[in-house]
TORPA-4810 file (N, C-alpha, C, O; in nm, 3 decimals):
<nodes>
NODE_1_4.606_18.112_21.163_4.449_18.124_21.134_4.399_18.054_21.006_4.441_18.084_20.894_M
NODE_2_4.307_17.958_21.030_4.244_17.895_20.889_4.154_17.986_20.829_4.068_18.045_20.895_E
NODE_3_4.168_17.999_20.704_4.092_18.087_20.600_4.021_17.989_20.498_4.068_17.895_20.434_R
NODE_4_3.889_18.041_20.502_3.815_17.977_20.393_3.797_18.065_20.275_3.754_18.179_20.293_N
NODE_5_3.831_18.015_20.134_3.850_18.093_20.014_3.699_18.119_19.976_3.682_18.181_19.871_H
NODE_6_3.604_18.086_20.036_3.477_18.141_19.980_3.384_18.024_19.944_3.450_17.932_19.896_G
NODE_7_3.252_17.996_19.952_3.153_17.926_19.918_3.020_17.976_19.937_2.989_18.058_20.024_E
NODE_8_2.929_17.915_19.838_2.790_17.956_19.835_2.727_17.916_19.985_2.751_17.812_20.046_R
NODE_9_2.646_18.016_20.025_2.572_18.000_20.168_2.456_18.065_20.137_2.444_18.141_20.041_V
NODE_10_2.350_18.029_20.233_2.212_18.087_20.247_2.231_18.136_20.406_2.291_18.069_20.491_W
NODE_11_2.169_18.267_20.431_2.160_18.306_20.570_2.023_18.254_20.636_1.914_18.287_20.591_V
NODE_12_2.039_18.169_20.744_1.910_18.131_20.823_1.876_18.227_20.919_1.758_18.260_20.931_L
NODE_13_1.970_18.280_20.995_1.920_18.366_21.095_2.047_18.463_21.132_2.159_18.450_21.082_H
NODE_14_2.008_18.566_21.230_2.137_18.653_21.281_2.066_18.703_21.411_1.944_18.708_21.427_H
NODE_15_2.166_18.742_21.506_2.123_18.793_21.599_2.245_18.873_21.685_2.357_18.823_21.694_H
NODE_16_2.210_19.000_21.745_2.312_19.093_21.799_2.407_19.006_21.862_2.377_18.893_21.900_P
NODE_17_2.531_19.062_21.873_2.640_19.029_21.941_2.737_19.123_21.992_2.814_19.169_21.907_F
NODE_18_2.751_19.168_22.123_2.852_19.267_22.148_2.801_19.413_22.106_2.679_19.431_22.104_G
NODE_19_2.870_19.497_22.078_2.875_19.647_22.035_2.862_19.659_21.895_2.959_19.706_21.836_D
NODE_20_2.742_19.619_21.815_2.725_19.649_21.687_2.746_19.538_21.601_2.720_19.552_21.482_G
NODE_21_2.797_19.405_21.652_2.831_19.291_21.560_2.704_19.196_21.550_2.593_19.220_21.597_S
NODE_22_2.742_19.090_21.482_2.616_18.988_21.479_2.670_18.867_21.464_2.781_18.849_21.415_L
NODE_23_2.589_18.769_21.507_2.633_18.629_21.474_2.530_18.584_21.371_2.408_18.593_21.384_I
NODE_24_2.598_18.534_21.267_2.519_18.490_21.150_2.510_18.338_21.159_2.610_18.271_21.183_L
NODE_25_2.375_18.277_21.136_2.385_18.136_21.121_2.363_18.116_20.971_2.266_18.166_20.915_E
NODE_26_2.463_18.034_20.899_2.455_18.017_20.780_2.452_17.872_20.740_2.503_17.785_20.811_L
NODE_27_2.397_17.850_20.635_2.366_17.714_20.581_2.475_17.706_20.446_2.449_17.758_20.338_F
NODE_28_2.586_17.638_20.471_2.689_17.648_20.382_2.693_17.544_20.277_2.633_17.443_20.314_T
NODE_29_2.740_17.535_20.164_2.742_17.425_20.059_2.813_17.323_20.102_2.763_17.211_20.105_E
NODE_30_2.960_17.348_20.149_3.034_17.241_20.212_3.061_17.199_20.331_3.116_17.091_20.355_H
NODE_31_3.020_17.293_20.424_3.049_17.287_20.578_2.943_17.251_20.645_2.960_17.223_20.763_H
NODE_32_2.807_17.241_20.586_2.683_17.253_20.662_2.660_17.382_20.742_2.709_17.492_20.712_G
NODE_33_2.587_17.359_20.838_2.526_17.466_20.913_2.653_17.545_20.984_2.732_17.468_21.038_R
NODE_34_2.682_17.676_20.993_2.797_17.744_21.046_2.750_17.868_21.126_2.659_17.940_21.085_L
NODE_35_2.816_17.887_21.240_2.787_18.023_21.311_2.933_18.128_21.253_3.052_18.096_21.258_G
NODE_36_2.894_18.211_21.219_2.998_18.318_21.195_2.979_18.463_21.252_2.876_18.531_21.245_V
NODE_37_3.094_18.496_21.306_3.077_18.636_21.375_3.102_18.744_21.275_3.208_18.744_21.214_L
NODE_38_3.011_18.836_21.254_3.045_18.953_21.180_3.056_19.081_21.244_2.956_19.140_21.285_A
NODE_39_3.179_19.129_21.257_3.224_19.227_21.337_3.173_19.372_21.295_3.207_19.416_21.186_R
NODE_40_3.096_19.443_21.375_3.060_19.576_21.327_2.963_19.559_21.215_2.953_19.460_21.142_G
NODE_41_2.886_19.679_21.212_2.806_19.669_21.104_2.832_19.670_20.981_2.758_19.623_20.895_K
NODE_42_2.970_19.740_20.955_2.999_19.729_20.809_3.020_19.594_20.756_2.991_19.565_20.640_R
NODE_43_3.077_19.496_20.856_3.098_19.383_20.825_2.984_19.295_20.810_2.985_19.204_20.727_R
NODE_44_2.882_19.318_20.888_2.769_19.252_20.849_2.669_19.275_20.732_2.584_19.199_20.686_S
NODE_45_2.705_19.400_20.696_2.659_19.445_20.549_2.490_19.419_20.545_2.415_19.442_20.640_G
NODE_46_2.455_19.374_20.436_2.288_19.357_20.411_2.275_19.205_20.390_2.202_19.170_20.298_R
NODE_47_2.336_19.111_20.464_2.295_18.976_20.449_2.170_18.960_20.482_2.129_19.003_20.590_L
NODE_48_2.080_18.887_20.384_1.946_18.874_20.421_1.923_18.735_20.396_1.987_18.668_20.315_E
NODE_49_1.825_18.693_20.469_1.774_18.528_20.446_1.698_18.517_20.305_1.628_18.603_20.252_A
NODE_50_1.724_18.417_20.268_1.641_18.382_20.128_1.717_18.441_20.018_1.660_18.443_19.909_G
NODE_51_1.839_18.492_20.026_1.912_18.525_19.920_2.065_18.460_19.904_2.128_18.471_20.009_R
NODE_52_2.115_18.416_19.829_2.230_18.337_19.812_2.352_18.433_19.809_2.354_18.533_19.737_P
NODE_53_2.454_18.398_19.892_2.587_18.465_19.895_2.704_18.385_19.876_2.712_18.264_19.898_Y
NODE_54_2.797_18.463_19.833_2.946_18.377_19.855_3.035_18.461_19.953_3.077_18.575_19.936_W
NODE_55_3.055_18.372_20.067_3.105_18.415_20.193_3.241_18.344_20.215_3.269_18.228_20.183_V
NODE_56_3.318_18.433_20.274_3.451_18.407_20.317_3.474_18.419_20.461_3.447_18.528_20.510_R
NODE_57_3.519_18.329_20.537_3.554_18.351_20.693_3.691_18.297_20.697_3.754_18.236_20.611_W
NODE_58_3.731_18.340_20.842_3.864_18.265_20.885_3.846_18.257_21.038_3.769_18.329_21.101_A
NODE_59_3.933_18.154_21.095_3.937_18.142_21.233_3.892_17.996_21.254_3.831_17.928_21.172_G
NODE_60_3.940_17.951_21.399_3.907_17.829_21.438_3.797_17.824_21.517_3.730_17.926_21.530_H
NODE_61_3.761_17.710_21.579_3.663_17.694_21.675_3.526_17.718_21.641_3.497_17.720_21.522_G
NODE_62_3.432_17.739_21.733_3.269_17.752_21.710_3.235_17.860_21.650_3.122_17.858_21.600_E
NODE_63_3.315_17.981_21.634_3.266_18.089_21.567_3.396_18.153_21.504_3.477_18.221_21.567_L
NODE_64_3.402_18.121_21.378_3.494_18.201_21.284_3.448_18.340_21.242_3.328_18.365_21.253_P
NODE_65_3.528_18.431_21.195_3.493_18.558_21.167_3.474_18.590_21.021_3.554_18.553_20.935_V
NODE_66_3.365_18.663_20.994_3.363_18.679_20.854_3.429_18.764_20.799_3.444_18.872_20.856_L
NODE_67_3.486_18.740_20.676_3.576_18.805_20.605_3.536_18.880_20.475_3.608_18.970_20.430_Q
NODE_68_3.434_18.846_20.421_3.368_18.916_20.318_3.229_18.827_20.250_3.214_18.705_20.254_G
NODE_69_3.159_18.903_20.205_3.026_18.841_20.155_2.985_18.917_20.027_2.973_19.040_20.024_A
NODE_70_2.965_18.844_19.932_2.903_18.914_19.806_2.758_18.835_19.758_2.752_18.712_19.753_E
NODE_71_2.668_18.907_19.731_2.544_18.859_19.703_2.559_18.790_19.556_2.623_18.849_19.468_E
NODE_72_2.500_18.666_19.533_2.512_18.607_19.401_2.400_18.641_19.326_2.297_18.667_19.388_L
NODE_73_2.399_18.646_19.196_2.274_18.675_19.102_2.173_18.581_19.122_2.206_18.462_19.125_P
NODE_74_2.072_18.609_19.136_1.969_18.542_19.158_1.804_18.607_19.144_1.770_18.717_19.189_S
NODE_75_1.730_18.526_19.084_1.587_18.580_19.074_1.511_18.610_19.197_1.413_18.683_19.195_P
NODE_76_1.563_18.546_19.317_1.508_18.565_19.447_1.542_18.715_19.496_1.476_18.759_19.590_L
NODE_77_1.629_18.788_19.445_1.660_18.927_19.485_1.539_19.012_19.461_1.510_19.102_19.539_T
NODE_78_1.465_18.985_19.351_1.331_19.052_19.300_1.230_18.978_19.322_1.124_19.040_19.333_H
NODE_79_1.224_18.849_19.335_1.108_18.764_19.361_1.127_18.685_19.486_1.145_18.564_19.470_C
NODE_80_1.125_18.734_19.609_1.163_18.653_19.742_1.056_18.553_19.764_0.944_18.565_19.713_P
NODE_81_1.093_18.448_19.845_1.004_18.359_19.914_0.924_18.441_20.020_0.976_18.526_20.094_V
NODE_82_0.796_18.407_20.019_0.712_18.454_20.134_0.776_18.433_20.273_0.824_18.326_20.309_P
NODE_83_0.772_18.548_20.349_0.844_18.538_20.478_0.825_18.436_20.558_0.918_18.385_20.620_A
NODE_84_0.679_18.387_20.567_0.644_18.278_20.670_0.699_18.144_20.615_0.746_18.062_20.695_L
NODE_85_0.696_18.120_20.496_0.758_17.993_20.428_0.906_17.994_20.463_0.959_17.900_20.521_L
NODE_86_0.964_18.094_20.429_1.097_18.104_20.436_1.136_18.065_20.608_1.209_17.972_20.640_L
NODE_87_1.077_18.146_20.690_1.082_18.126_20.831_1.078_17.983_20.857_1.160_17.935_20.935_F
NODE_88_0.999_17.917_20.805_0.950_17.764_20.840_1.065_17.685_20.806_1.122_17.611_20.886_Y
NODE_89_1.101_17.701_20.677_1.219_17.616_20.606_1.368_17.651_20.692_1.454_17.567_20.714_L
NODE_90_1.374_17.764_20.723_1.502_17.793_20.798_1.502_17.743_20.950_1.605_17.717_21.013_N
NODE_91_1.368_17.736_21.001_1.349_17.693_21.143_1.394_17.538_21.154_1.461_17.487_21.244_E
NODE_92_1.339_17.475_21.041_1.358_17.334_21.045_1.498_17.289_21.042_1.541_17.195_21.108_L
NODE_93_1.581_17.380_20.942_1.729_17.358_20.942_1.813_17.391_21.077_1.906_17.325_21.124_L
NODE_94_1.759_17.500_21.124_1.822_17.537_21.258_1.791_17.436_21.364_1.874_17.420_21.453_L
NODE_95_1.688_17.369_21.364_1.654_17.287_21.487_1.695_17.153_21.456_1.737_17.083_21.548_R
NODE_96_1.688_17.102_21.327_1.737_16.955_21.299_1.878_16.931_21.237_1.920_16.819_21.211_L
NODE_97_1.944_17.041_21.217_2.077_16.995_21.157_2.182_17.047_21.281_2.144_17.126_21.368_T
NODE_98_2.295_17.001_21.276_2.417_17.019_21.359_2.504_17.118_21.282_2.507_17.134_21.160_E
NODE_99_2.576_17.184_21.377_2.666_17.270_21.306_2.801_17.196_21.270_2.851_17.117_21.350_R
NODE_100_2.859_17.225_21.144_2.982_17.182_21.105_2.946_17.027_21.060_3.032_16.942_21.082_A
NODE_101_2.840_16.991_21.007_2.801_16.872_20.955_2.748_16.880_20.832_2.631_16.912_20.811_D
NODE_102_2.851_16.844_20.724_2.830_16.894_20.581_2.693_16.816_20.522_2.676_16.695_20.532_P
NODE_103_2.613_16.895_20.468_2.469_16.840_20.415_2.456_16.886_20.278_2.366_16.964_20.245_Q
NODE_104_2.559_16.834_20.180_2.520_16.878_20.042_2.395_16.862_19.959_2.352_16.941_19.875_A
NODE_105_2.337_16.733_20.003_2.214_16.701_19.947_2.127_16.805_20.014_2.058_16.862_19.930_E
NODE_106_2.111_16.843_20.122_2.013_16.927_20.168_2.034_17.068_20.114_1.939_17.141_20.087_I
NODE_107_2.156_17.101_20.099_2.185_17.241_20.047_2.107_17.249_19.911_2.026_17.339_19.890_F
NODE_108_2.134_17.156_19.826_2.075_17.162_19.697_1.914_17.165_19.723_1.845_17.257_19.678_V
NODE_109_1.868_17.076_19.785_1.711_17.064_19.811_1.657_17.187_19.856_1.551_17.227_19.809_E
NODE_110_1.730_17.261_19.957_1.679_17.392_19.997_1.694_17.496_19.904_1.606_17.582_19.894_Y
NODE_111_1.803_17.497_19.829_1.804_17.587_19.687_1.705_17.588_19.623_1.638_17.690_19.602_S
NODE_112_1.674_17.447_19.573_1.579_17.430_19.468_1.456_17.467_19.504_1.378_17.516_19.422_R
NODE_113_1.422_17.447_19.638_1.276_17.451_19.711_1.254_17.619_19.708_1.157_17.668_19.651_T
NODE_114_1.351_17.696_19.771_1.344_17.846_19.758_1.311_17.888_19.604_1.214_17.960_19.582_L
NODE_115_1.373_17.852_19.524_1.351_17.904_19.378_1.223_17.861_19.333_1.168_17.931_19.248_H
NODE_116_1.163_17.753_19.378_1.036_17.705_19.320_0.928_17.761_19.410_0.819_17.783_19.356_A
NODE_117_0.942_17.786_19.538_0.844_17.869_19.610_0.823_18.002_19.553_0.709_18.047_19.539_L
NODE_118_0.953_18.081_19.510_0.937_18.216_19.468_0.862_18.220_19.341_0.824_18.330_19.299_A
NODE_119_0.839_18.115_19.277_0.776_18.113_19.156_0.625_18.107_19.164_0.551_18.152_19.077_Q
NODE_120_0.585_18.047_19.275_0.428_18.036_19.296_0.408_18.008_19.442_0.444_17.901_19.491_G
NODE_121_0.351_18.104_19.512_0.326_18.109_19.670_0.215_17.995_19.678_0.204_17.950_19.792_T
NODE_122_0.132_17.939_19.585_0.027_17.866_19.628_0.095_17.701_19.638_0.030_17.608_19.687_E
NODE_123_0.213_17.688_19.591_0.267_17.559_19.572_0.322_17.507_19.723_0.441_17.489_19.749_E
NODE_124_0.213_17.488_19.817_0.261_17.447_19.945_0.309_17.297_19.934_0.378_17.249_20.024_Y
NODE_125_0.277_17.226_19.831_0.317_17.071_19.845_0.487_17.092_19.847_0.554_17.008_19.907_W
NODE_126_0.548_17.195_19.784_0.681_17.186_19.799_0.746_17.201_19.938_0.868_17.193_19.954_L
NODE_127_0.663_17.223_20.033_0.710_17.223_20.160_0.696_17.062_20.211_0.770_17.016_20.297_L
NODE_128_0.611_16.999_20.158_0.615_16.854_20.188_0.729_16.768_20.131_0.773_16.672_20.195_R
NODE_129_0.777_16.803_20.009_0.888_16.749_19.947_1.007_16.786_20.025_1.096_16.702_20.037_R
NODE_130_1.017_16.891_20.075_1.138_16.952_20.151_1.149_16.878_20.285_1.258_16.840_20.329_F
NODE_131_1.021_16.858_20.352_1.024_16.775_20.464_1.070_16.641_20.477_1.141_16.594_20.566_E
NODE_132_1.010_16.576_20.354_1.051_16.428_20.332_1.201_16.411_20.308_1.270_16.335_20.376_R
NODE_133_1.250_16.489_20.202_1.400_16.507_20.170_1.489_16.522_20.278_1.594_16.459_20.285_R
NODE_134_1.440_16.628_20.390_1.525_16.664_20.505_1.525_16.510_20.592_1.626_16.450_20.628_L
NODE_135_1.418_16.477_20.608_1.424_16.358_20.688_1.484_16.236_20.639_1.541_16.162_20.718_L
NODE_136_1.477_16.206_20.507_1.557_16.110_20.431_1.727_16.126_20.447_1.801_16.029_20.461_E
NODE_137_1.772_16.264_20.442_1.913_16.295_20.455_1.961_16.281_20.571_2.073_16.236_20.591_A
NODE_138_1.885_16.316_20.656_1.934_16.280_20.823_1.896_16.132_20.865_1.915_16.103_20.983_L
NODE_139_1.857_16.060_20.801_1.827_15.924_20.841_1.712_15.903_20.938_1.695_15.800_21.003_G
NODE_140_1.634_16.011_20.941_1.496_15.971_21.028_1.358_15.953_20.945_1.249_15.978_20.996_W
NODE_141_1.374_15.910_20.821_1.248_15.906_20.727_1.207_15.770_20.746_1.289_15.681_20.721_A
NODE_142_1.072_15.736_20.795_1.032_15.609_20.790_1.045_15.511_20.653_1.058_15.571_20.546_A
NODE_143_1.043_15.411_20.651_1.050_15.313_20.552_0.904_15.287_20.504_0.818_15.228_20.569_D
NODE_144_0.889_15.346_20.367_0.742_15.351_20.334_0.699_15.234_20.254_0.588_15.224_20.202_L
NODE_145_0.800_15.138_20.247_0.786_15.011_20.158_0.713_14.898_20.213_0.629_14.831_20.153_A
NODE_146_0.756_14.881_20.350_0.720_14.761_20.419_0.648_14.790_20.564_0.656_14.893_20.632_Y
NODE_147_0.586_14.686_20.588_0.509_14.711_20.743_0.625_14.682_20.830_0.693_14.580_20.816_C
NODE_148_0.649_14.783_20.928_0.750_14.791_21.029_0.715_14.666_21.133_0.790_14.658_21.230_A
NODE_149_0.624_14.581_21.123_0.585_14.491_21.209_0.607_14.333_21.141_0.673_14.245_21.196_H
NODE_150_0.549_14.322_21.033_0.547_14.190_20.993_0.641_14.179_20.856_0.689_14.073_20.815_C
NODE_151_0.659_14.321_20.788_0.775_14.312_20.686_0.699_14.312_20.547_0.758_14.347_20.445_G
NODE_152_0.585_14.279_20.544_0.522_14.264_20.418_0.515_14.393_20.337_0.505_14.496_20.402_I
NODE_153_0.521_14.403_20.186_0.516_14.516_20.113_0.370_14.594_20.160_0.267_14.537_20.195_P
NODE_154_0.389_14.712_20.152_0.257_14.797_20.167_0.194_14.834_20.025_0.227_14.934_19.963_L
NODE_155_0.109_14.751_19.985_0.057_14.772_19.853_-0.086_14.768_19.864_-0.151_14.779_19.760_T
NODE_156_-0.148_14.754_19.975_-0.314_14.760_20.006_-0.338_14.882_20.006_-0.248_14.965_20.020_D
NODE_157_-0.470_14.915_19.990_-0.510_15.055_19.996_-0.515_15.112_20.123_-0.539_15.233_20.130_A
NODE_158_-0.496_15.047_20.225_-0.484_15.113_20.356_-0.375_15.067_20.450_-0.373_14.969_20.524_E
NODE_159_-0.275_15.171_20.426_-0.160_15.151_20.516_-0.166_15.256_20.622_-0.234_15.357_20.602_S
NODE_160_-0.106_15.240_20.722_-0.120_15.336_20.859_0.019_15.386_20.896_0.116_15.311_20.888_Y
NODE_161_0.029_15.519_20.940_0.141_15.569_20.968_0.152_15.594_21.132_0.061_15.651_21.193_A
NODE_162_0.243_15.558_21.180_0.262_15.582_21.317_0.392_15.653_21.358_0.500_15.594_21.357_S
NODE_163_0.378_15.785_21.394_0.504_15.879_21.400_0.608_15.829_21.471_0.587_15.790_21.586_A
NODE_164_0.741_15.820_21.414_0.839_15.755_21.491_0.864_15.625_21.483_0.976_15.577_21.500_G
NODE_165_0.746_15.550_21.453_0.760_15.407_21.459_0.751_15.334_21.316_0.784_15.216_21.297_A
NODE_166_0.705_15.418_21.223_0.701_15.354_21.082_0.561_15.349_21.015_0.464_15.416_21.052_G
NODE_167_0.563_15.269_20.920_0.429_15.237_20.846_0.402_15.111_20.872_0.491_15.027_20.885_M
NODE_168_0.254_15.080_20.883_0.199_14.951_20.912_0.113_14.902_20.810_0.058_14.984_20.736_F
NODE_169_0.093_14.765_20.793_-0.022_14.714_20.736_-0.157_14.726_20.821_-0.156_14.769_20.937_C
NODE_170_-0.263_14.689_20.761_-0.394_14.723_20.821_-0.411_14.603_20.937_-0.495_14.610_21.026_S
NODE_171_-0.325_14.502_20.921_-0.334_14.383_21.036_-0.253_14.419_21.170_-0.277_14.364_21.278_L
NODE_172_-0.147_14.524_21.151_-0.057_14.525_21.254_-0.057_14.687_21.297_0.046_14.729_21.349_H
NODE_173_-0.157_14.769_21.279_-0.146_14.896_21.299_-0.156_14.921_21.430_-0.241_14.854_21.487_R
NODE_174_-0.069_15.029_21.524_-0.072_15.067_21.635_-0.184_15.137_21.655_-0.235_15.194_21.558_P
NODE_175_-0.247_15.148_21.788_-0.387_15.206_21.850_-0.392_15.345_21.792_-0.505_15.386_21.765_A
NODE_176_-0.292_15.424_21.769_-0.269_15.574_21.736_-0.247_15.580_21.603_-0.252_15.693_21.555_L
NODE_177_-0.223_15.490_21.531_-0.167_15.518_21.383_-0.293_15.562_21.302_-0.409_15.528_21.325_A
NODE_178_-0.246_15.646_21.202_-0.331_15.718_21.122_-0.341_15.648_20.975_-0.234_15.607_20.929_Q
NODE_179_-0.441_15.634_20.910_-0.445_15.572_20.783_-0.380_15.678_20.666_-0.419_15.795_20.667_P
NODE_180_-0.293_15.638_20.576_-0.233_15.695_20.487_-0.269_15.638_20.339_-0.230_15.524_20.311_L
NODE_181_-0.328_15.698_20.261_-0.372_15.639_20.136_-0.251_15.579_20.054_-0.139_15.627_20.072_P
NODE_182_-0.269_15.479_19.968_-0.176_15.426_19.895_-0.107_15.537_19.789_0.014_15.532_19.764_L
NODE_183_-0.193_15.633_19.732_-0.146_15.738_19.643_-0.046_15.830_19.715_0.055_15.878_19.664_A
NODE_184_-0.089_15.847_19.841_0.019_15.924_19.930_0.142_15.867_19.939_0.244_15.935_19.926_A
NODE_185_0.144_15.726_19.966_0.278_15.669_19.978_0.336_15.663_19.862_0.458_15.679_19.858_L
NODE_186_0.265_15.639_19.748_0.341_15.636_19.607_0.403_15.762_19.555_0.495_15.773_19.474_T
NODE_187_0.334_15.857_19.621_0.404_16.003_19.587_0.512_16.019_19.662_0.614_16.058_19.606_W
NODE_188_0.513_15.995_19.795_0.637_16.011_19.890_0.745_15.916_19.858_0.861_15.947_19.883_L
NODE_189_0.719_15.815_19.809_0.830_15.726_19.752_0.896_15.740_19.604_0.987_15.674_19.553_A
NODE_190_0.828_15.836_19.559_0.873_15.892_19.404_0.975_15.975_19.417_1.039_15.994_19.521_S
NODE_191_0.996_16.034_19.297_1.097_16.162_19.301_1.033_16.289_19.349_1.109_16.380_19.384_D
NODE_192_0.911_16.308_19.356_0.842_16.417_19.423_0.854_16.559_19.342_0.857_16.672_19.391_M
NODE_193_0.860_16.519_19.194_0.891_16.642_19.103_0.768_16.719_19.067_0.772_16.838_19.036_Q
NODE_194_0.648_16.639_19.072_0.541_16.702_19.049_0.432_16.685_19.165_0.429_16.591_19.245_S
NODE_195_0.352_16.781_19.161_0.254_16.814_19.266_0.171_16.689_19.298_0.135_16.636_19.193_A
NODE_196_0.126_16.622_19.408_0.065_16.531_19.454_-0.090_16.552_19.414_-0.115_16.668_19.384_P
NODE_197_-0.184_16.475_19.410_-0.320_16.514_19.406_-0.354_16.601_19.498_-0.322_16.574_19.614_E
NODE_198_-0.421_16.715_19.474_-0.476_16.794_19.585_-0.555_16.729_19.694_-0.544_16.774_19.808_R
NODE_199_-0.628_16.637_19.673_-0.710_16.568_19.788_-0.610_16.510_19.880_-0.650_16.475_19.992_A
NODE_200_-0.491_16.495_19.849_-0.394_16.437_19.933_-0.305_16.529_20.014_-0.217_16.488_20.089_L
NODE_201_-0.335_16.656_19.993_-0.243_16.757_20.049_-0.261_16.748_20.209_-0.156_16.741_20.274_W
NODE_202_-0.374_16.746_20.272_-0.381_16.745_20.410_-0.349_16.638_20.473_-0.319_16.646_20.592_G
NODE_203_-0.348_16.511_20.402_-0.303_16.378_20.473_-0.159_16.396_20.467_-0.100_16.377_20.574_E
NODE_204_-0.091_16.428_20.371_0.038_16.434_20.362_0.122_16.531_20.460_0.231_16.506_20.511_L
NODE_205_0.037_16.655_20.474_0.064_16.748_20.566_0.084_16.696_20.724_0.177_16.718_20.800_R
NODE_206_-0.039_16.619_20.745_-0.035_16.559_20.881_0.043_16.445_20.887_0.072_16.420_21.004_A
NODE_207_0.086_16.371_20.812_0.179_16.266_20.811_0.321_16.318_20.858_0.377_16.289_20.964_Y
NODE_208_0.366_16.402_20.756_0.494_16.453_20.771_0.511_16.545_20.884_0.624_16.560_20.931_L
NODE_209_0.410_16.608_20.932_0.400_16.695_21.067_0.434_16.598_21.201_0.507_16.633_21.293_A
NODE_210_0.369_16.477_21.191_0.388_16.372_21.282_0.545_16.321_21.294_0.609_16.303_21.397_G
NODE_211_0.583_16.306_21.171_0.721_16.263_21.165_0.826_16.351_21.228_0.912_16.312_21.306_E
NODE_212_0.808_16.478_21.183_0.895_16.601_21.237_0.870_16.628_21.391_0.958_16.667_21.468_L
NODE_213_0.736_16.601_21.424_0.722_16.609_21.575_0.796_16.524_21.646_0.877_16.561_21.731_D
NODE_214_0.772_16.390_21.612_0.876_16.287_21.681_1.004_16.315_21.673_1.065_16.287_21.776_Q
NODE_215_1.083_16.371_21.565_1.213_16.400_21.555_1.243_16.523_21.654_1.348_16.526_21.718_T
NODE_216_1.150_16.620_21.662_1.179_16.742_21.751_1.148_16.718_21.881_1.158_16.813_21.959_L
NODE_217_1.107_16.600_21.925_1.099_16.544_22.057_0.985_16.628_22.129_0.993_16.652_22.249_A
NODE_218_0.879_16.670_22.052_0.798_16.774_22.130_0.823_16.905_22.136_0.739_16.973_22.197_G
NODE_219_0.909_16.956_22.093_0.962_17.095_22.101_0.876_17.159_21.972_0.906_17.133_21.855_R
NODE_220_0.775_17.238_22.006_0.710_17.313_21.896_0.793_17.402_21.802_0.900_17.445_21.845_P
NODE_221_0.752_17.433_21.681_0.803_17.516_21.568_0.711_17.639_21.582_0.590_17.631_21.560_L
NODE_222_0.769_17.744_21.617_0.712_17.890_21.623_0.661_17.914_21.492_0.548_17.962_21.480_E
NODE_223_0.738_17.884_21.382_0.688_17.914_21.254_0.570_17.836_21.214_0.479_17.893_21.155_S
NODE_224_0.563_17.705_21.240_0.443_17.637_21.196_0.322_17.703_21.263_0.219_17.710_21.196_R
NODE_225_0.321_17.749_21.380_0.206_17.830_21.454_0.168_17.934_21.377_0.053_17.960_21.342_R
NODE_226_0.272_17.998_21.349_0.259_18.144_21.257_0.181_18.121_21.121_0.081_18.184_21.087_L
NODE_227_0.247_18.013_21.041_0.201_17.980_20.954_0.059_17.915_20.926_-0.006_17.948_20.826_L
NODE_228_0.017_17.828_21.011_-0.109_17.782_21.034_-0.215_17.901_21.058_-0.317_17.910_20.989_A
NODE_229_-0.184_17.988_21.154_-0.256_18.095_21.155_-0.305_18.190_21.046_-0.419_18.233_21.024_A
NODE_230_-0.170_18.214_20.972_-0.202_18.287_20.838_-0.272_18.222_20.741_-0.342_18.290_20.666_Y
NODE_231_-0.268_18.085_20.725_-0.335_17.998_20.631_-0.478_18.007_20.680_-0.567_18.036_20.601_L
NODE_232_-0.502_17.984_20.807_-0.646_17.999_20.834_-0.704_18.136_20.836_-0.825_18.141_20.813_Q
NODE_233_-0.643_18.249_20.858_-0.726_18.359_20.818_-0.743_18.378_20.665_-0.835_18.444_20.616_R
NODE_234_-0.646_18.314_20.592_-0.675_18.352_20.444_-0.751_18.257_20.379_-0.789_18.283_20.265_R
NODE_235_-0.782_18.140_20.437_-0.893_18.056_20.411_-1.018_18.124_20.439_-1.106_18.130_20.353_R
NODE_236_-1.032_18.181_20.565_-1.172_18.265_20.595_-1.177_18.379_20.519_-1.294_18.413_20.499_G
NODE_237_-1.090_18.456_20.467_-1.113_18.562_20.388_-1.163_18.523_20.246_-1.252_18.585_20.187_S
NODE_238_-1.091_18.405_20.194_-1.139_18.355_20.071_-1.263_18.254_20.068_-1.314_18.221_19.961_N
NODE_239_-1.309_18.207_20.194_-1.434_18.129_20.202_-1.413_17.993_20.158_-1.506_17.921_20.123_G
NODE_240_-1.268_17.949_20.159_-1.226_17.812_20.126_-1.196_17.749_20.234_-1.175_17.813_20.338_G
NODE_241_-1.188_17.613_20.230_-1.133_17.515_20.318_-1.035_17.421_20.281_-1.013_17.320_20.347_T
NODE_242_-0.977_17.449_20.180_-0.857_17.361_20.108_-0.743_17.342_20.202_-0.697_17.437_20.266_G
NODE_243_-0.694_17.216_20.213_-0.582_17.195_20.292_-0.457_17.233_20.231_-0.432_17.220_20.111_A
NODE_244_-0.382_17.279_20.314_-0.233_17.334_20.286_-0.137_17.210_20.300_-0.016_17.223_20.284_R
</nodes>
């Protein structure tokens, strides 16, 4: 029996299995996404999404068995990420990554995003950074630097995004392509360590949603629907209309 001596993980999801056991969907530092069987309630413990753990498992095949788990010290224990935002990030990982496909870069970005969101719940631009980094790491991000048709650099003020087809100059935009300001392109092509101009938030959200929808092949995200409904109610109660 193969044994793992332990590594850092995040819990993405869990669901009942058999009599009192759970199947845990973990996002691990070195093994990517992993399904683990936690036998009995004692073995499953209190593993919760949004908190880091050190986990050990053993076994071959698709569903190794949990051997032990300890929560790691983290400010997220006392200052968690809002549930809907966490649901959205976790659903993206569950839908877009494959089991047993190591994704060290995404693991680091996910960890950084959780800690940043926990510090300021209004920082919704951090979701845009995670979406872009996820698409880049998985090889599905559009090339932002050149027109997909003619290859010229996209330096004019009116570039156009066509979900799944790339970026286009104003002369070669497809019929359904949407304009994307140069400032938005510049931010997406940067290290995205600071917030974009707030006026760009809605356009960045719409552009990345289109890219993700193409990657998801039309399968809607439940978390996105719930998050949109929540934000709409919040805007209505605050009397505001700002894009998130």
